[in-house]
Residue, then its C-alpha position, 0 to 999 in steps of 0.5 A: m500500500s502506498g504511503n498516501a493510501r495508507l494515511m487515508s485508511v489509518i483513521l477508521a472512525p471518530v469515537i463519540s462518547e460522553k468522555s470524548t465530548e468532554l475532552g474535546d470541549k476542555r482540552r481540544t482532544v479528539s478520539f479516533r478508532v484507528l488501525a491496530d498496527a497504526r503508529k503515533d506518527e502515522i495517526a498524526r499525519a493522517a489527522a492533519k491531512l484528512f481534517e486540515v488541522k495542526v496536531k500537537k500530540v497523540r496518545v494511543v490506547n489498546v482497548r480490550g474486547r469484552t467477554v459477552t454471553r448470549g444464551g449459554t454461549v460465551g464469546r468475546r468482542a474484538s479488541w481495537k485501538k483508540a487514539y487521542v489526538v490533541l490539536a494545536e491552539g486554533s485548530d478544531i474539528n467539527f464532525a457536524e460539518v465534515s462529510 
């Protein structure tokens, strides 16, 4: 996969939750679901390219899948990776306007 195509596929989706909304309001931080093998520098470049913002810092968390029970069957949801992207002063991402 070429470098530009890889950057366009690193960020999978924004994480919209109460915690991520509060972080965005207070600390200019946006949460994204990213590829499991994505690195911090790739995430920063992808966010800067896709949303045309300046990225100050990236933190990454591996979210473990929960154990779920349906009937008598025990299963496990898939694990995934979340990235907290801190935006530089004056940068902002409004998901209502992004299409």
